N, C-alpha and C positions, 0 to 999 in steps of 0.2 A: 504494500500500500504506500502511495506517495504522500509525503507531508510537505506542506508549505512552510515558509519561514515563520517563526514565532514572533509576535509583536513584543517589543520591550514594554514592560509595565511602567517604566519611567519615560514618559514622553517629554521632549524639551519644551520649555515655555514658549508661548507665542507673543513676541514683543510687538509693540506699536512702532512700526518703522518710521512713521511720520515724526514721532517724538524723538526717535533715535538719530534722525538724519544728521544733525550737527553736533552730536555728542562726542567729546574727545575721549571719554572713558572707554566706551565700547566701539568707537570708530564707526558708528552708524549701524551696527548689527542689532543692538537692543538687548544683547545677552553678553555675558562674560563667562569664561570657563574657570571653575574653582580649582583649587589644588588637587581635589579628588577626581577631576576630569568631568565633573557635571556642569551642565549649562544652567545659569541662573539669570533672571532678569537683571539688567543693569540698574543699580540703585541710583545712579545719577539722572537718568532720563525716563525711566519707566515708573509711572505713578503707582502701580500695583506692587512694586518691589518692596516697599516699606510696610505693606499690609501683612497680615498673618498668612504666610505661605503654606499652602496645602491644608488649611483648616477650613472647616465649614463655618461661615459667618452666622448661620442660624443656630448653631449650637447642637448639642445632642438631643 
């Protein structure tokens, strides 16, 4: 039986490229790579980067 590629459970964040256009921190990409090799939203140009990452704002 053939199997397709498995999707990674950790999808990269989707930045607002309009906000990132002139950012010197991320060079217009909207994301930065951490020391662990993960992609995170740029804290300089992305408004969601300072919010609770990965948490549900509605609570449990």
